[in-house]
VMD Tcl script that draws the C-alpha trace (Angstrom):
set ca {
  {89.96 105.81 116.73}
  {88.44 103.54 119.61}
  {84.73 104.87 120.39}
  {83.56 105.92 123.76}
  {79.95 106.60 124.55}
  {79.01 107.40 128.62}
  {75.63 108.75 130.34}
  {73.86 109.49 133.72}
  {70.28 110.10 133.33}
  {67.09 108.72 134.83}
  {65.76 106.62 131.83}
  {67.12 103.23 130.19}
  {70.04 104.63 128.73}
  {71.00 101.45 127.02}
  {69.14 102.28 123.51}
  {71.51 105.54 123.89}
  {74.91 103.61 124.19}
  {74.35 101.04 121.63}
  {73.53 103.69 119.23}
  {75.98 106.13 120.11}
  {78.47 103.26 119.09}
  {76.88 102.54 115.70}
  {77.39 106.21 114.98}
  {81.24 105.64 116.04}
  {81.12 102.58 113.77}
  {82.78 104.18 110.80}
  {86.13 104.62 112.86}
  {86.96 100.98 112.72}
  {87.22 98.17 115.33}
  {87.09 95.05 116.43}
  {85.36 93.99 119.36}
  {82.39 96.67 121.10}
  {80.95 96.25 124.55}
  {78.52 98.02 127.19}
  {78.24 98.25 130.81}
  {75.38 99.70 133.03}
  {74.99 99.87 136.92}
  {71.81 97.95 137.56}
  {70.39 99.72 140.16}
  {70.37 103.18 138.81}
  {67.02 102.74 136.70}
  {65.70 100.85 140.03}
  {66.70 100.71 143.24}
  {64.77 97.43 143.54}
  {67.65 96.01 141.41}
  {71.06 94.46 142.84}
  {73.49 97.38 143.39}
  {75.90 95.83 140.51}
  {77.53 96.70 137.15}
  {76.94 94.30 134.68}
  {78.38 94.12 130.98}
  {77.88 92.60 127.29}
  {80.97 92.40 124.93}
  {80.92 90.73 121.65}
  {84.12 90.48 118.80}
  {81.39 91.11 116.25}
  {79.62 94.14 114.80}
  {77.53 96.40 117.25}
  {74.22 95.19 115.69}
  {75.08 91.47 117.36}
  {76.11 93.50 120.50}
  {72.59 95.03 120.78}
  {71.27 91.39 120.01}
  {73.31 90.01 123.02}
  {71.98 93.31 125.29}
  {68.11 92.49 124.33}
  {68.84 88.77 125.31}
  {70.50 89.14 128.49}
  {67.78 92.33 129.24}
  {70.40 94.79 130.00}
  {69.27 98.15 131.35}
  {70.42 101.04 133.34}
  {70.13 104.21 134.04}
  {74.21 105.15 134.14}
  {76.33 103.28 131.95}
  {79.44 103.24 129.42}
  {80.06 101.68 126.06}
  {83.33 101.08 123.95}
  {84.27 100.40 120.44}
  {87.91 98.92 120.79}
  {90.69 98.88 117.82}
  {93.03 96.43 119.43}
  {96.45 97.71 120.50}
  {97.57 95.44 123.67}
  {95.94 92.19 123.27}
  {94.54 90.32 120.39}
  {90.38 91.39 119.41}
  {89.03 88.68 121.81}
  {86.14 89.24 124.20}
  {88.09 88.94 127.30}
  {90.37 92.02 125.69}
  {87.22 94.14 124.82}
  {85.87 97.14 127.03}
  {84.31 97.90 129.20}
  {86.98 96.41 131.68}
  {86.09 95.49 135.24}
  {87.80 95.30 138.31}
  {86.63 92.92 141.03}
  {89.06 93.87 143.87}
  {92.00 92.26 144.93}
  {91.67 88.26 143.53}
  {88.37 89.21 141.89}
  {89.03 88.94 138.13}
  {86.68 86.93 135.90}
  {88.08 82.97 135.93}
  {86.73 82.62 132.52}
  {86.34 86.01 130.37}
  {84.14 84.19 128.11}
  {81.45 83.32 130.29}
  {78.00 85.39 131.44}
  {79.00 88.62 132.68}
  {79.86 88.93 136.48}
  {79.51 91.91 138.34}
  {82.25 94.25 139.06}
  {83.02 97.37 141.67}
  {84.73 99.38 138.80}
  {84.13 99.58 134.94}
  {85.68 101.68 132.40}
  {86.55 102.14 128.74}
  {89.34 103.57 127.58}
  {90.88 104.81 124.47}
  {94.55 105.86 123.99}
  {97.95 103.83 125.12}
  {99.24 103.73 128.75}
  {103.03 103.55 128.42}
  {104.01 102.48 131.96}
  {101.39 99.77 132.09}
  {103.97 97.12 132.78}
  {105.00 98.78 135.91}
  {101.77 99.59 137.18}
  {100.64 96.14 136.29}
  {103.19 94.46 138.34}
  {102.75 96.67 141.17}
  {99.15 95.89 141.20}
  {99.81 92.34 141.03}
  {102.07 92.75 143.96}
  {98.68 93.94 145.86}
  {96.56 90.61 144.98}
  {94.69 92.21 141.65}
  {94.78 89.21 138.96}
  {94.50 90.34 135.12}
  {91.93 88.73 132.75}
  {93.12 90.71 129.45}
  {96.34 91.75 128.22}
  {95.37 95.03 127.79}
  {97.06 98.25 129.00}
  {93.56 99.73 129.77}
  {92.69 97.12 132.57}
  {95.18 98.88 134.32}
  {93.79 101.79 134.99}
  {90.62 100.19 136.36}
  {92.50 98.34 138.80}
  {94.49 101.14 139.65}
  {90.90 102.88 140.62}
  {89.88 100.38 142.32}
  {92.73 100.06 144.56}
  {92.64 103.89 145.33}
  {88.89 104.17 145.72}
  {87.82 105.46 149.02}
  {84.37 106.49 148.93}
  {84.75 108.69 145.74}
  {84.96 108.11 142.34}
  {86.07 111.50 141.10}
  {89.01 111.51 144.18}
  {89.98 108.23 142.96}
  {90.09 108.94 139.52}
  {91.83 112.20 139.66}
  {94.49 110.71 142.06}
  {95.01 107.33 139.30}
  {95.61 109.74 136.16}
  {98.38 111.11 138.12}
  {100.42 107.99 137.74}
  {99.24 107.46 134.26}
  {102.07 107.92 131.08}
  {100.59 108.16 127.68}
  {97.47 109.13 126.11}
  {94.09 108.54 127.62}
  {90.20 109.29 127.57}
  {88.61 107.57 129.88}
  {84.98 107.18 131.32}
  {84.59 105.28 134.82}
  {81.45 104.26 136.62}
  {82.00 102.57 140.21}
  {78.95 99.88 141.93}
  {78.48 102.06 144.96}
  {77.84 105.15 142.85}
  {74.50 104.61 140.88}
  {74.20 108.15 139.31}
  {77.87 108.89 138.44}
  {80.29 108.68 135.44}
  {83.95 110.25 135.66}
  {85.72 110.93 132.76}
  {89.13 112.06 131.79}
  {91.45 112.94 129.02}
  {94.81 113.62 128.20}
  {95.94 113.40 124.50}
  {92.85 111.62 123.22}
  {89.28 113.58 122.45}
  {86.49 113.41 124.83}
  {83.54 115.80 124.87}
  {80.64 116.21 127.26}
  {77.10 116.51 126.35}
  {74.48 118.66 128.28}
  {71.02 116.65 128.12}
  {67.94 118.85 128.09}
  {67.28 120.86 130.87}
  {70.53 119.74 132.38}
  {68.69 116.54 133.63}
  {70.69 114.03 132.20}
  {74.32 113.90 131.24}
  {76.71 112.31 128.49}
  {80.42 111.51 127.64}
  {81.50 110.73 124.09}
  {84.79 110.44 122.13}
  {83.24 112.50 119.31}
  {80.24 114.72 119.44}
  {78.87 112.23 116.22}
  {77.96 109.84 118.93}
  {75.73 111.81 120.57}
  {73.94 113.40 117.36}
  {70.01 113.53 118.11}
  {70.51 113.32 121.76}
  {71.74 116.49 122.18}
  {73.59 119.46 120.48}
  {74.57 120.80 123.38}
  {78.45 120.04 123.80}
  {81.31 121.18 125.93}
  {85.02 120.23 124.03}
  {87.23 118.85 127.25}
  {90.43 120.41 127.20}
  {94.09 118.75 127.40}
  {94.15 117.24 131.13}
  {90.44 117.88 132.01}
  {88.26 115.69 134.48}
  {85.03 115.94 134.53}
  {82.46 114.40 137.12}
  {79.00 113.51 135.60}
  {75.52 113.46 138.05}
  {72.23 113.74 137.43}
  {71.51 117.56 137.03}
  {75.08 118.67 137.51}
  {78.47 118.10 136.28}
  {81.80 119.48 137.27}
  {84.92 120.11 135.28}
  {88.68 120.32 136.85}
  {91.23 121.78 134.66}
  {94.83 120.36 134.50}
  {96.76 121.01 137.57}
  {100.22 119.53 137.34}
  {101.68 118.24 140.81}
  {98.36 119.23 142.79}
  {97.92 117.36 145.66}
  {94.94 115.33 146.03}
  {93.93 116.47 149.44}
  {93.79 119.95 148.15}
  {90.36 121.81 147.22}
  {89.69 121.86 143.59}
  {88.90 124.58 141.67}
  {86.18 124.25 138.79}
  {87.13 125.13 135.37}
  {84.99 126.96 132.83}
  {84.55 125.88 129.54}
  {82.31 127.04 126.93}
  {79.06 125.14 125.73}
  {78.55 125.06 122.25}
  {75.38 124.15 120.03}
  {77.39 121.69 117.15}
  {74.83 120.00 114.79}
  {76.73 116.82 114.59}
  {76.02 114.51 111.44}
  {74.49 111.19 112.59}
  {76.88 109.32 110.20}
  {73.55 107.06 108.95}
  {73.20 108.63 106.01}
  {71.39 107.00 103.39}
  {73.50 105.32 100.70}
  {71.15 105.85 98.25}
  {72.25 103.96 95.00}
  {75.47 103.07 95.96}
  {76.72 99.81 97.03}
  {79.19 101.28 99.92}
  {79.96 104.73 101.55}
  {83.31 105.05 100.09}
  {81.46 104.93 96.40}
  {79.27 107.49 97.17}
  {81.82 109.77 98.53}
  {83.84 109.50 95.53}
  {80.62 110.44 93.90}
  {80.10 113.25 96.47}
  {83.28 115.14 95.75}
  {82.05 117.71 93.19}
  {79.74 118.68 95.93}
  {82.33 118.57 98.69}
  {84.61 120.97 96.17}
  {81.73 123.08 95.82}
  {80.83 123.14 99.38}
  {84.69 124.22 100.25}
  {84.97 126.76 97.86}
  {81.41 128.16 98.33}
  {81.77 132.15 98.52}
  {85.51 132.56 97.13}
  {85.19 135.60 95.55}
  {89.11 136.42 96.04}
  {92.13 135.53 97.80}
  {92.22 137.20 100.99}
  {93.39 136.41 104.77}
  {89.67 135.85 105.84}
  {90.15 132.97 104.50}
  {92.34 131.54 106.99}
  {90.68 133.27 110.21}
  {88.29 135.66 111.08}
  {90.97 138.29 112.01}
  {92.00 139.69 108.49}
  {95.27 141.10 110.30}
  {96.41 138.32 112.07}
  {96.81 136.07 109.09}
  {98.37 138.94 107.15}
  {100.72 139.49 109.19}
  {101.97 135.45 109.58}
  {101.83 135.23 105.81}
  {104.69 138.41 105.56}
  {106.53 136.95 108.24}
  {107.27 133.44 107.29}
  {109.88 132.63 104.81}
  {109.51 129.02 104.81}
  {106.74 126.24 104.93}
  {106.57 123.12 107.14}
  {103.81 120.56 106.48}
  {103.20 117.96 109.06}
  {100.62 115.15 108.45}
  {100.11 111.16 108.20}
  {98.58 108.86 105.59}
  {96.74 110.41 103.18}
  {96.85 114.02 104.18}
  {100.73 113.63 104.36}
  {100.26 113.10 100.15}
  {98.21 115.88 100.07}
  {101.18 118.04 101.64}
  {103.39 116.50 99.12}
  {101.38 117.72 96.49}
  {101.06 121.54 98.22}
  {104.93 121.38 98.34}
  {105.37 121.35 94.42}
  {102.67 124.39 94.36}
  {104.04 126.29 97.30}
  {107.81 126.04 95.71}
  {106.70 126.85 91.88}
  {103.82 129.42 92.62}
  {104.56 131.44 96.15}
  {108.27 130.64 95.79}
  {108.37 129.71 99.32}
  {110.81 126.54 100.15}
  {108.81 123.77 102.02}
  {109.03 120.63 103.71}
  {106.73 117.88 104.26}
  {107.27 115.34 107.12}
  {105.36 112.43 108.21}
  {104.29 113.33 111.61}
  {104.87 110.53 113.87}
  {108.68 110.48 112.24}
  {109.30 114.73 112.85}
  {108.23 114.76 116.51}
  {111.03 112.48 117.60}
  {114.14 113.50 115.38}
  {116.33 116.78 116.20}
  {115.24 119.18 113.91}
  {116.09 122.83 113.41}
  {113.52 125.00 114.15}
  {113.16 128.38 111.96}
  {110.82 130.73 114.29}
  {109.75 132.20 110.51}
  {108.48 129.01 109.36}
  {104.51 128.56 108.67}
  {103.48 125.50 110.10}
  {100.88 123.63 108.59}
  {98.79 120.72 110.15}
  {96.53 118.65 107.71}
  {94.24 115.95 109.32}
  {90.48 115.11 108.23}
  {89.18 114.51 111.63}
  {91.41 117.57 113.46}
  {92.14 114.67 116.26}
  {94.98 112.48 114.61}
  {97.55 111.48 117.64}
  {100.75 111.76 115.68}
  {100.17 115.36 114.11}
  {98.43 116.55 116.90}
  {101.80 115.73 118.67}
  {103.83 116.86 116.31}
  {102.00 120.31 116.13}
  {102.44 120.43 120.09}
  {106.43 119.74 119.20}
  {106.85 122.38 116.91}
  {105.21 124.52 119.06}
  {107.64 123.74 121.94}
  {110.71 124.42 119.62}
  {109.27 128.36 119.08}
  {107.27 128.01 116.00}
  {104.40 130.44 116.68}
  {102.63 130.65 112.69}
  {100.46 127.74 113.15}
  {97.93 126.94 110.90}
  {95.63 123.94 109.69}
  {93.69 122.17 106.65}
  {90.91 120.50 108.54}
  {87.34 119.40 108.21}
  {86.25 119.84 111.30}
  {85.86 122.90 112.91}
  {85.53 122.34 116.47}
  {88.35 120.04 116.87}
  {91.26 119.84 118.68}
  {93.89 120.84 115.42}
  {91.74 123.82 114.72}
  {91.87 125.26 118.64}
  {95.34 124.82 118.93}
  {96.35 126.54 115.55}
  {96.28 130.07 115.30}
  {94.88 130.03 111.82}
  {92.45 127.40 110.22}
  {91.13 126.48 106.67}
  {88.02 124.62 107.05}
  {87.12 122.19 104.69}
  {83.63 121.56 103.43}
  {83.56 117.93 102.79}
  {81.04 116.70 105.09}
  {81.57 113.46 106.78}
  {83.69 111.18 105.78}
  {82.39 107.08 106.62}
  {84.44 105.09 104.63}
  {87.85 104.13 106.36}
  {89.57 104.99 103.08}
  {89.57 108.86 102.57}
  {88.36 110.27 99.37}
  {86.35 113.44 99.13}
  {88.33 114.63 102.35}
  {91.37 114.06 100.30}
  {90.53 116.64 97.30}
  {88.90 118.91 99.81}
  {92.49 119.18 101.39}
  {93.86 119.84 98.52}
  {91.50 122.58 97.38}
  {92.57 124.28 100.74}
  {95.97 123.83 100.30}
  {95.94 125.66 96.93}
  {94.09 128.58 98.03}
  {96.66 128.50 100.22}
  {99.55 128.60 98.03}
  {97.51 131.66 96.33}
  {97.23 133.43 99.42}
  {101.19 132.94 100.35}
  {101.80 134.08 96.69}
  {99.77 136.94 96.94}
  {101.81 138.05 100.17}
  {105.20 137.63 98.69}
  {104.28 139.87 95.51}
  {104.13 136.37 93.05}
  {100.39 136.64 92.12}
  {99.30 139.37 89.64}
  {95.50 140.21 89.79}
  {95.36 138.46 86.33}
  {96.83 135.28 87.39}
  {94.23 135.43 90.73}
  {91.70 135.65 88.75}
  {92.50 132.63 86.03}
  {93.13 130.40 89.20}
  {90.21 131.19 90.25}
  {88.10 130.57 87.43}
  {89.85 126.97 87.35}
  {88.31 126.41 90.59}
  {85.42 127.17 90.37}
  {84.92 124.90 87.25}
  {86.64 122.00 89.64}
  {83.32 120.51 90.08}
  {82.12 120.53 86.64}
  {85.51 119.03 85.65}
  {85.03 116.48 88.47}
  {81.76 115.32 86.91}
  {83.36 114.44 83.57}
  {86.07 112.48 85.11}
  {83.47 110.11 87.39}
  {82.08 109.81 83.75}
  {85.08 107.34 83.28}
  {83.64 104.73 85.75}
  {82.89 102.24 83.56}
  {86.26 102.07 81.78}
  {88.12 101.76 85.00}
  {85.53 98.87 86.07}
  {87.31 97.06 83.40}
  {90.78 97.80 84.58}
  {89.57 96.66 87.89}
  {88.37 93.00 86.87}
  {91.91 92.85 85.70}
  {93.30 93.87 89.07}
  {91.10 91.84 91.04}
  {93.39 88.64 89.93}
  {96.85 90.58 91.09}
  {98.45 90.35 93.85}
  {100.97 93.02 93.16}
  {100.79 96.62 91.24}
  {103.31 99.10 90.76}
  {102.46 102.86 90.09}
  {104.22 105.92 88.64}
  {103.87 109.51 88.19}
  {106.24 112.28 87.75}
  {106.36 115.70 89.72}
  {103.42 116.97 91.33}
  {101.78 113.59 90.36}
  {104.22 111.65 91.93}
  {101.89 112.01 95.12}
  {99.12 111.04 93.68}
  {100.69 107.98 92.37}
  {101.46 107.10 96.10}
  {98.14 108.12 97.13}
  {96.80 105.50 94.43}
  {98.75 102.64 95.99}
  {97.71 103.42 99.23}
  {93.94 103.34 98.64}
  {94.57 99.89 96.63}
  {96.45 98.85 99.60}
  {93.79 99.95 102.12}
  {90.72 98.29 100.74}
  {91.73 95.54 98.07}
  {94.80 94.16 100.26}
  {96.74 93.98 96.89}
  {99.97 94.82 97.86}
  {100.85 97.96 95.73}
  {104.00 100.70 95.72}
  {104.66 103.88 93.86}
  {107.45 105.30 92.69}
  {108.70 108.76 90.59}
  {108.66 107.23 87.25}
  {112.57 108.24 86.51}
  {113.38 105.61 89.58}
  {112.37 102.79 87.69}
  {115.67 101.95 86.33}
  {117.01 102.58 90.03}
  {115.56 99.32 91.34}
  {111.68 98.53 91.17}
  {112.31 97.46 87.12}
  {113.51 94.12 88.60}
  {109.98 93.81 89.41}
  {108.34 94.13 86.21}
  {106.44 91.18 84.40}
  {103.12 90.47 82.79}
  {101.62 89.74 86.18}
  {103.03 92.92 88.04}
  {100.49 95.87 86.44}
  {101.86 99.45 86.45}
  {99.75 102.13 86.49}
  {100.83 105.81 85.01}
  {99.61 109.23 85.76}
  {100.20 110.59 82.76}
  {99.14 114.33 82.42}
  {100.33 116.77 79.55}
  {102.81 118.65 81.46}
  {106.72 119.30 81.39}
  {107.61 115.82 81.90}
  {105.29 114.37 79.40}
  {108.02 112.80 77.28}
  {110.11 111.76 80.26}
  {107.24 109.73 81.03}
  {107.09 108.12 78.20}
  {110.38 106.76 77.77}
  {109.80 105.15 81.15}
  {106.52 103.93 80.22}
  {108.71 102.09 77.15}
  {111.12 100.87 79.60}
  {108.10 98.87 81.43}
  {106.76 97.73 77.88}
  {110.25 96.40 77.13}
  {110.60 94.18 79.98}
  {106.69 92.67 79.38}
  {105.20 95.04 81.86}
  {101.35 95.95 81.21}
  {100.72 99.69 81.42}
  {97.58 101.09 82.91}
  {97.49 104.46 81.82}
  {95.63 107.61 82.78}
  {96.56 110.36 79.62}
  {95.47 113.92 79.16}
  {93.14 114.04 75.55}
  {96.41 115.79 74.06}
  {99.25 113.23 74.97}
  {98.65 111.17 72.30}
  {99.33 107.70 74.17}
  {97.13 105.24 72.15}
  {95.77 101.92 73.51}
  {97.82 98.75 72.36}
  {98.70 95.54 73.45}
  {99.83 95.49 76.78}
  {99.35 99.36 77.06}
  {95.62 100.26 78.31}
  {94.50 103.88 78.26}
  {91.95 105.77 79.74}
  {91.76 109.27 78.33}
  {90.90 112.21 80.84}
  {88.49 114.45 79.81}
  {90.81 117.86 79.75}
  {94.27 119.05 81.20}
  {93.76 120.93 83.97}
  {96.90 122.49 84.68}
  {98.52 122.81 88.08}
  {94.92 121.74 89.77}
  {95.32 118.67 87.70}
  {95.97 116.33 90.73}
  {92.56 116.67 92.04}
  {91.14 115.27 88.99}
  {93.61 112.33 88.20}
  {93.31 110.82 91.68}
  {89.72 110.02 90.78}
  {90.19 107.30 88.75}
  {92.61 105.98 91.30}
  {90.26 105.91 94.02}
  {87.88 103.97 91.65}
  {90.25 101.72 90.64}
  {90.89 100.75 94.36}
  {87.24 100.76 95.09}
  {86.25 98.58 91.91}
  {88.97 96.31 92.50}
  {88.10 95.77 96.31}
  {84.34 94.87 95.44}
  {85.25 92.42 92.89}
  {87.85 90.81 95.56}
  {85.04 90.85 98.11}
  {86.35 92.88 100.84}
  {85.03 95.39 103.45}
  {85.24 98.27 101.48}
  {84.05 100.54 104.05}
  {85.93 98.92 106.98}
  {88.75 97.25 106.05}
  {90.79 95.07 108.07}
  {93.14 96.11 110.90}
  {92.55 99.97 110.17}
  {90.71 103.11 111.83}
  {88.99 106.00 110.50}
  {90.40 108.46 113.16}
  {93.54 107.72 114.35}
  {93.71 108.91 117.77}
  {96.71 106.47 119.03}
  {100.28 106.76 118.55}
}
mol new
graphics top color blue
foreach p $ca { graphics top sphere $p radius 0.5 }
foreach p [lrange $ca 0 end-1] q [lrange $ca 1 end] { graphics top cylinder $p $q radius 0.2 }
display resetview
């Protein structure tokens, strides 16, 4: 969600820190900042911490840094998505602790030196109690954030060793955090810690410099040697060396620490600065990348085999044969992909399937079934609610776990026994598009694998499904050619403030996804319903100013859907219908039809969602919103 970059080096590291923030901008943020140790680059400089913060974009922060001539070989930087406290300079990271009674009198004034500087991703749940304790000791708070508590707490525990102070401080924190900390008295040292939020260590060339980041992408072009810190890890970065200590609950801070071994991996992270080419926004580019994303995700697919889900044939096969139900855990767009998969899993594989919003599942009393396959879905593999739900499921005795994920090195992949890695590539636009269709492709393959394991997939059926999947890139290209017709619809929608989306069967989740996309980037209120529910309430909303988008494939529910459409027309509603070629739905007054190129059976959701993505995109463009960075939203939601 938020972005962290930190470094210990012998060169001016400020350009690297700011560039790292730019590579994390796609995640979404409302403020940003950087802090450096003045003496880390030149011993003749004052031994102090200085910072620059902004509520504008990282580009403006860079200009501020240049104007104020911030330089340093040790530093930390951050992009913030507000949780505690409004988006404002005094709430922006890095936060300083000046010691008791030493907070900034005017947070908007030029940067003042501090004793501790800290950046933080996550949420500290007991910050109010800690804040009261620190205030009683004379600490003055300049922000409304939970993060400032950590900075003051570390300062209060510091006695000459920053690593020891951080280690003692994190034992008092309840909640989720990834932190990077520097101290005025230790100019060549950054200490990091993580619990519930991701943090990686980057090993520089020759080991002469080291980096911290919330995402390996921030370090693209700087180093490809990455260490993924594990839950509860603390890391000490110094010139020419680093040291990791693993989680040890209840350890006495006075006991000697034992280093933890974590593998160094070569990670060729995409920089996130891909050229837009002929496209106006990354979202548009990513919509048009879907044929390639699906082709890459399915590359080399010759047969439905367990190796698709892990490298050990027996492990996947044993799990697939052992399970008798599926539980899907996900959030947002990924949740809707799971809702589509439920129809597939029950109709094709004959396996009872439950789909749960991850943030709800972990807080309700559920009845565990050890023969359930728990499937998590996440583009980033770091979604906090989904990770927590996975761990909750595991604590209940669910040992069969599988993830559909777009990042092979993510926490989700590491913590699940099985995985299917989609190959959608980096998705920069906050509103997911190509990651969603790639997830659907992975979930359909999982359905076929489970159907095979349960003896419900004949060789002829397997061959037919594989042919359809291989044809998907071509079919998607034909759907993308409908863009001019969708633009015409978008001109109408741009004048509206509300919309209804309707679907039936496995296209109801596609209606939900279409409504979500319109909400996310155009800020038009949109709701989706199963079409059969119209007369149970939503029909009261239908007027000529409430456009009704209908997903109308030529399936078994088509005639029922046509009746639902007549209910809308009878109330003066205006219909916008995505219809298969052979549905015999024709344009008329109050009825706008875009005809899909072909009917695609069970895989139809992958095609029907694309015009809905384009509708949201072009409506947002017509309304002049920030398409790639919609307000209040973040790309990777790593806080609860």
